[in-house]
LOLO-204108 format. One record per residue (C-alpha): residue in three letters; chain; x, y negated, z. Coordinates in Angstrom, 1 decimal. Example, Ala and Ser with C-alpha at 12.3 -4.5 7.8 and 13.67 -1.06 7.14 Angstrom:
# LOLO-204108
site aa ala, ch A, xx 12.3, yy 4.5, zz 7.8
site aa ser, ch A, xx 13.7, yy 1.1, zz 7.1
# end
This chain:
# LOLO-204108
site aa unk, ch A, xx -26.2, yy 27.5, zz 11.2
site aa unk, ch A, xx -24.0, yy 25.9, zz 8.9
site aa unk, ch A, xx -19.9, yy 25.4, zz 9.7
site aa unk, ch A, xx -19.3, yy 21.8, zz 11.1
site aa unk, ch A, xx -16.7, yy 20.8, zz 7.7
site aa unk, ch A, xx -13.3, yy 20.2, zz 9.3
site aa unk, ch A, xx -11.0, yy 17.8, zz 7.7
site aa unk, ch A, xx -8.2, yy 17.8, zz 5.6
site aa unk, ch A, xx -4.1, yy 18.7, zz 6.7
site aa unk, ch A, xx -3.0, yy 15.2, zz 7.4
site aa unk, ch A, xx -5.9, yy 15.1, zz 10.0
site aa unk, ch A, xx -5.9, yy 18.4, zz 11.3
site aa unk, ch A, xx -2.1, yy 19.5, zz 12.3
site aa unk, ch A, xx -2.0, yy 23.0, zz 14.4
site aa unk, ch A, xx -1.2, yy 21.0, zz 17.5
site aa unk, ch A, xx -3.8, yy 18.6, zz 17.7
site aa unk, ch A, xx -6.9, yy 18.6, zz 19.3
site aa unk, ch A, xx -10.0, yy 16.8, zz 18.5
site aa unk, ch A, xx -11.7, yy 13.5, zz 20.3
site aa unk, ch A, xx -14.3, yy 15.0, zz 22.2
site aa unk, ch A, xx -17.0, yy 13.7, zz 24.0
site aa unk, ch A, xx -20.6, yy 13.7, zz 23.9
site aa unk, ch A, xx -23.0, yy 13.6, zz 20.9
site aa unk, ch A, xx -26.8, yy 12.1, zz 20.9
site aa unk, ch A, xx -29.7, yy 14.3, zz 19.7
site aa unk, ch A, xx -32.6, yy 13.4, zz 18.6
site aa unk, ch A, xx -36.1, yy 14.9, zz 19.8
site aa unk, ch A, xx -39.5, yy 15.2, zz 17.9
site aa unk, ch A, xx -40.9, yy 11.8, zz 20.0
site aa unk, ch A, xx -37.5, yy 10.1, zz 18.7
site aa unk, ch A, xx -36.2, yy 9.8, zz 22.2
site aa unk, ch A, xx -32.2, yy 10.2, zz 22.3
site aa unk, ch A, xx -30.8, yy 12.9, zz 24.4
site aa unk, ch A, xx -27.4, yy 14.6, zz 25.5
site aa unk, ch A, xx -26.4, yy 17.3, zz 23.7
site aa unk, ch A, xx -26.1, yy 20.9, zz 25.9
site aa unk, ch A, xx -23.0, yy 21.1, zz 24.2
site aa unk, ch A, xx -20.8, yy 17.7, zz 25.3
site aa unk, ch A, xx -17.5, yy 19.3, zz 24.4
site aa unk, ch A, xx -18.3, yy 18.9, zz 20.7
site aa unk, ch A, xx -16.2, yy 16.2, zz 18.6
site aa unk, ch A, xx -17.6, yy 12.9, zz 17.8
site aa unk, ch A, xx -18.6, yy 13.3, zz 14.1
site aa unk, ch A, xx -19.7, yy 10.0, zz 11.9
site aa unk, ch A, xx -21.4, yy 10.9, zz 9.1
site aa unk, ch A, xx -21.4, yy 9.7, zz 5.4
site aa unk, ch A, xx -22.8, yy 11.1, zz 2.2
site aa unk, ch A, xx -23.0, yy 14.0, zz 4.2
site aa unk, ch A, xx -19.1, yy 14.2, zz 4.8
site aa unk, ch A, xx -18.1, yy 14.6, zz 8.2
site aa unk, ch A, xx -14.7, yy 12.6, zz 9.5
site aa unk, ch A, xx -13.4, yy 13.8, zz 13.1
site aa unk, ch A, xx -10.7, yy 11.8, zz 14.6
site aa unk, ch A, xx -7.5, yy 13.8, zz 15.7
site aa unk, ch A, xx -5.3, yy 12.4, zz 17.6
site aa unk, ch A, xx -1.7, yy 11.9, zz 14.6
site aa unk, ch A, xx 0.5, yy 9.2, zz 15.3
site aa unk, ch A, xx 0.8, yy 8.5, zz 11.0
site aa unk, ch A, xx -3.0, yy 7.9, zz 10.9
site aa unk, ch A, xx -4.9, yy 4.4, zz 10.9
site aa unk, ch A, xx -7.9, yy 6.0, zz 12.5
site aa unk, ch A, xx -5.9, yy 7.8, zz 15.7
site aa unk, ch A, xx -3.9, yy 4.5, zz 15.6
site aa unk, ch A, xx -6.0, yy 2.0, zz 15.8
site aa unk, ch A, xx -8.6, yy 3.8, zz 17.7
site aa unk, ch A, xx -6.6, yy 4.1, zz 20.4
site aa unk, ch A, xx -4.4, yy 1.2, zz 20.7
site aa unk, ch A, xx -7.0, yy -1.6, zz 19.7
site aa unk, ch A, xx -10.1, yy -0.4, zz 20.8
site aa unk, ch A, xx -11.8, yy -0.4, zz 17.3
site aa unk, ch A, xx -15.0, yy 1.8, zz 16.2
site aa unk, ch A, xx -15.9, yy 2.8, zz 13.2
site aa unk, ch A, xx -18.7, yy 0.2, zz 13.6
site aa unk, ch A, xx -16.0, yy -2.3, zz 13.2
site aa unk, ch A, xx -15.3, yy -1.3, zz 9.7
site aa unk, ch A, xx -19.0, yy 0.0, zz 8.8
site aa unk, ch A, xx -22.1, yy -1.8, zz 8.5
site aa unk, ch A, xx -24.6, yy 0.8, zz 10.0
site aa unk, ch A, xx -28.0, yy 1.0, zz 8.3
site aa unk, ch A, xx -27.0, yy -1.6, zz 5.3
site aa unk, ch A, xx -28.3, yy -1.2, zz 2.1
site aa unk, ch A, xx -24.6, yy -1.3, zz 0.6
site aa unk, ch A, xx -21.8, yy -1.0, zz 2.9
site aa unk, ch A, xx -19.6, yy -4.3, zz 2.2
site aa unk, ch A, xx -16.4, yy -2.5, zz 3.4
site aa unk, ch A, xx -17.5, yy 0.4, zz 0.0
site aa unk, ch A, xx -17.9, yy -3.0, zz -2.3
site aa unk, ch A, xx -15.1, yy -3.8, zz -4.4
site aa unk, ch A, xx -16.0, yy -7.6, zz -4.3
site aa unk, ch A, xx -16.2, yy -7.8, zz -0.5
site aa unk, ch A, xx -14.2, yy -4.4, zz 1.0
site aa unk, ch A, xx -11.3, yy -6.6, zz 1.6
site aa unk, ch A, xx -13.2, yy -9.9, zz 3.3
site aa unk, ch A, xx -13.8, yy -6.5, zz 6.0
site aa unk, ch A, xx -10.2, yy -5.5, zz 6.1
site aa unk, ch A, xx -9.1, yy -9.2, zz 6.7
site aa unk, ch A, xx -11.0, yy -9.6, zz 9.4
site aa unk, ch A, xx -7.4, yy -7.9, zz 11.3
site aa unk, ch A, xx -4.7, yy -7.8, zz 8.6
site aa unk, ch A, xx -4.9, yy -12.0, zz 8.8
site aa unk, ch A, xx -0.8, yy -12.1, zz 7.1
site aa unk, ch A, xx -2.0, yy -9.9, zz 4.3
site aa unk, ch A, xx -5.2, yy -12.8, zz 3.6
site aa unk, ch A, xx -2.3, yy -15.4, zz 3.3
site aa unk, ch A, xx 0.0, yy -13.1, zz 1.3
site aa unk, ch A, xx -3.5, yy -12.8, zz -1.5
site aa unk, ch A, xx -3.0, yy -16.2, zz -1.8
site aa unk, ch A, xx 0.1, yy -16.2, zz -3.5
site aa unk, ch A, xx 0.2, yy -17.1, zz -7.0
site aa unk, ch A, xx 1.9, yy -13.7, zz -8.0
site aa unk, ch A, xx 0.1, yy -11.0, zz -6.4
site aa unk, ch A, xx -2.4, yy -8.1, zz -7.3
site aa unk, ch A, xx -6.2, yy -9.0, zz -8.4
site aa unk, ch A, xx -7.7, yy -8.6, zz -5.2
site aa unk, ch A, xx -10.0, yy -11.5, zz -5.5
site aa unk, ch A, xx -11.3, yy -10.7, zz -9.4
site aa unk, ch A, xx -12.4, yy -7.5, zz -7.7
site aa unk, ch A, xx -10.1, yy -5.6, zz -10.0
site aa unk, ch A, xx -8.3, yy -3.4, zz -7.3
site aa unk, ch A, xx -9.0, yy -2.8, zz -3.8
site aa unk, ch A, xx -7.3, yy -2.3, zz -0.5
site aa unk, ch A, xx -8.1, yy 1.3, zz -0.6
site aa unk, ch A, xx -6.6, yy 2.1, zz -4.1
site aa unk, ch A, xx -3.9, yy 2.1, zz -2.0
site aa unk, ch A, xx -4.5, yy 2.5, zz 1.6
site aa unk, ch A, xx -6.3, yy 5.2, zz 3.1
site aa unk, ch A, xx -7.9, yy 3.5, zz 6.2
site aa unk, ch A, xx -9.1, yy 7.2, zz 8.0
site aa unk, ch A, xx -4.9, yy 7.9, zz 8.0
site aa unk, ch A, xx -3.3, yy 10.0, zz 5.2
site aa unk, ch A, xx 0.3, yy 12.0, zz 4.3
site aa unk, ch A, xx 2.8, yy 8.7, zz 3.9
site aa unk, ch A, xx 1.8, yy 5.9, zz 6.2
site aa unk, ch A, xx -1.8, yy 5.9, zz 5.2
site aa unk, ch A, xx -1.3, yy 5.6, zz 1.8
site aa unk, ch A, xx -3.6, yy 7.3, zz -0.7
site aa unk, ch A, xx -0.3, yy 9.3, zz -1.5
site aa unk, ch A, xx 3.1, yy 10.3, zz -0.6
site aa unk, ch A, xx 5.4, yy 7.6, zz -0.6
site aa unk, ch A, xx 4.9, yy 3.9, zz -2.1
site aa unk, ch A, xx 6.2, yy 5.1, zz -5.2
site aa unk, ch A, xx 3.8, yy 7.6, zz -6.2
site aa unk, ch A, xx 0.9, yy 5.2, zz -5.2
site aa unk, ch A, xx 2.3, yy 2.6, zz -7.2
site aa unk, ch A, xx 3.0, yy 5.0, zz -10.6
site aa unk, ch A, xx -1.1, yy 5.6, zz -10.2
site aa unk, ch A, xx -1.5, yy 2.6, zz -12.3
site aa unk, ch A, xx 2.3, yy 1.8, zz -13.3
site aa unk, ch A, xx 2.8, yy 4.9, zz -15.1
site aa unk, ch A, xx 5.1, yy 3.6, zz -17.0
site aa unk, ch A, xx 7.7, yy 3.6, zz -14.4
site aa unk, ch A, xx 7.8, yy 6.6, zz -13.5
site aa unk, ch A, xx 10.2, yy 8.0, zz -15.3
site aa unk, ch A, xx 12.4, yy 10.7, zz -15.3
site aa unk, ch A, xx 14.7, yy 8.5, zz -17.7
site aa unk, ch A, xx 18.0, yy 9.3, zz -18.8
site aa unk, ch A, xx 19.8, yy 6.2, zz -16.7
site aa unk, ch A, xx 18.4, yy 5.5, zz -13.3
site aa unk, ch A, xx 17.6, yy 2.9, zz -11.4
site aa unk, ch A, xx 18.3, yy 4.0, zz -7.8
site aa unk, ch A, xx 16.6, yy 1.6, zz -5.8
site aa unk, ch A, xx 13.9, yy 2.0, zz -8.1
site aa unk, ch A, xx 13.3, yy 5.6, zz -7.6
site aa unk, ch A, xx 13.8, yy 4.9, zz -3.9
site aa unk, ch A, xx 11.4, yy 2.7, zz -3.1
site aa unk, ch A, xx 9.5, yy 0.3, zz -5.5
site aa unk, ch A, xx 9.1, yy -2.6, zz -2.1
site aa unk, ch A, xx 12.5, yy -3.0, zz -2.4
site aa unk, ch A, xx 12.1, yy -5.1, zz -5.1
site aa unk, ch A, xx 8.7, yy -6.0, zz -5.0
site aa unk, ch A, xx 6.1, yy -7.1, zz -2.3
site aa unk, ch A, xx 2.7, yy -5.6, zz -3.3
site aa unk, ch A, xx 0.7, yy -7.9, zz -1.0
site aa unk, ch A, xx 1.7, yy -10.7, zz -3.4
site aa unk, ch A, xx 5.0, yy -12.9, zz -3.3
site aa unk, ch A, xx 5.9, yy -16.9, zz -4.6
site aa unk, ch A, xx 8.2, yy -15.4, zz -7.1
site aa unk, ch A, xx 7.2, yy -14.1, zz -10.2
site aa unk, ch A, xx 6.3, yy -10.4, zz -10.9
site aa unk, ch A, xx 5.8, yy -9.7, zz -7.1
site aa unk, ch A, xx 9.2, yy -10.0, zz -6.3
site aa unk, ch A, xx 11.0, yy -10.4, zz -3.0
site aa unk, ch A, xx 13.4, yy -12.9, zz -4.0
site aa unk, ch A, xx 14.2, yy -14.3, zz -7.1
site aa unk, ch A, xx 17.1, yy -13.2, zz -9.5
site aa unk, ch A, xx 19.8, yy -13.7, zz -9.8
site aa unk, ch A, xx 19.9, yy -13.3, zz -5.8
site aa unk, ch A, xx 17.7, yy -10.5, zz -5.3
site aa unk, ch A, xx 20.1, yy -8.3, zz -7.8
site aa unk, ch A, xx 23.3, yy -9.7, zz -6.0
site aa unk, ch A, xx 21.4, yy -8.7, zz -2.2
site aa unk, ch A, xx 22.7, yy -5.2, zz -3.7
site aa unk, ch A, xx 25.3, yy -6.1, zz -6.6
site aa unk, ch A, xx 28.0, yy -8.2, zz -4.3
site aa unk, ch A, xx 31.1, yy -6.4, zz -4.7
site aa unk, ch A, xx 31.2, yy -4.6, zz -8.5
site aa unk, ch A, xx 33.7, yy -7.2, zz -9.8
site aa unk, ch A, xx 32.9, yy -9.0, zz -13.0
site aa unk, ch A, xx 29.7, yy -11.2, zz -13.5
site aa unk, ch A, xx 27.4, yy -9.6, zz -10.5
site aa unk, ch A, xx 30.0, yy -10.4, zz -8.0
site aa unk, ch A, xx 29.7, yy -14.0, zz -8.8
site aa unk, ch A, xx 27.3, yy -16.2, zz -6.4
site aa unk, ch A, xx 25.5, yy -18.5, zz -8.3
site aa unk, ch A, xx 24.4, yy -22.1, zz -6.9
site aa unk, ch A, xx 22.7, yy -25.0, zz -8.3
site aa unk, ch A, xx 25.6, yy -26.5, zz -9.5
site aa unk, ch A, xx 24.9, yy -24.6, zz -12.6
site aa unk, ch A, xx 21.0, yy -25.2, zz -13.2
site aa unk, ch A, xx 20.7, yy -28.4, zz -15.7
site aa unk, ch A, xx 21.7, yy -30.6, zz -16.5
site aa unk, ch A, xx 24.8, yy -28.7, zz -16.6
site aa unk, ch A, xx 26.4, yy -27.5, zz -19.8
site aa unk, ch A, xx 28.2, yy -24.4, zz -18.0
site aa unk, ch A, xx 27.7, yy -21.2, zz -20.1
site aa unk, ch A, xx 26.5, yy -19.1, zz -16.8
site aa unk, ch A, xx 23.8, yy -21.6, zz -16.1
site aa unk, ch A, xx 22.1, yy -18.1, zz -17.9
site aa unk, ch A, xx 22.3, yy -15.9, zz -14.9
site aa unk, ch A, xx 19.9, yy -18.9, zz -13.1
site aa unk, ch A, xx 17.0, yy -20.1, zz -16.3
site aa unk, ch A, xx 14.2, yy -17.8, zz -17.3
site aa unk, ch A, xx 14.7, yy -14.2, zz -15.6
site aa unk, ch A, xx 17.7, yy -14.5, zz -14.5
site aa unk, ch A, xx 19.4, yy -10.9, zz -14.8
site aa unk, ch A, xx 16.8, yy -9.6, zz -16.4
site aa unk, ch A, xx 17.7, yy -11.7, zz -19.6
site aa unk, ch A, xx 20.1, yy -9.2, zz -20.4
site aa unk, ch A, xx 19.0, yy -6.1, zz -18.1
site aa unk, ch A, xx 15.7, yy -6.1, zz -19.7
site aa unk, ch A, xx 15.0, yy -2.7, zz -18.4
site aa unk, ch A, xx 15.9, yy -2.4, zz -14.9
site aa unk, ch A, xx 13.5, yy 0.5, zz -14.2
site aa unk, ch A, xx 15.4, yy 2.4, zz -16.4
site aa unk, ch A, xx 16.6, yy 3.2, zz -19.8
site aa unk, ch A, xx 16.1, yy 6.6, zz -22.8
site aa unk, ch A, xx 18.5, yy 4.7, zz -24.9
site aa unk, ch A, xx 21.9, yy 6.1, zz -25.6
site aa unk, ch A, xx 23.5, yy 3.2, zz -24.8
site aa unk, ch A, xx 21.4, yy 1.8, zz -21.7
site aa unk, ch A, xx 24.0, yy 2.8, zz -19.3
site aa unk, ch A, xx 23.7, yy -1.5, zz -17.9
site aa unk, ch A, xx 20.0, yy -1.3, zz -18.3
site aa unk, ch A, xx 20.2, yy -3.5, zz -21.2
site aa unk, ch A, xx 18.0, yy -2.0, zz -24.1
# end
């Protein structure tokens, strides 16, 4: 008898026990009957791959199944020629049945091209659980680097918030600001650069907007701080300490 394949390490911790339950088998007359071994794990079969559910707090399957009572069929359409959750153009709508907040965010003007079918939820998220908050990679940054490889570095001059997490500045599900920023510059930049002395510590307001002719309006117009500090993700230029080149 062929051995049952085991899941990856993130779904099979050493101290976890598989979720147990009866397994149904079919007789020659196509009448279901319970298997004699009722302590076998409950499997889901798809493309010759078994996914066994283990009670790990960081896995979506465990948390959703245990807390919200969601089964495999909640996301997957059984016996369908094409399961909508596995098709790029229809997968987001399946996810939106629960994640209604993300549906609203994806209607904002600055977003990933999910509505166009170029990006889907599973490009970033692993719905069956993952090593890092149900992402396909260990961290947020590693997940983003799959597409945004030019931001990976290493750089001669690093911007520390960029190294920490992309979500400190960007909202990946959509934003009302350009480039999916969580705030508009210079207000986003001043959430960190507020006590350095010099121009970063000067609070800006609408009084500097046109028709004002104050030269300081350059901090509010167009890209704000990025008008000068264009290499905000990091710089390899010998004179790029302040990310201006």
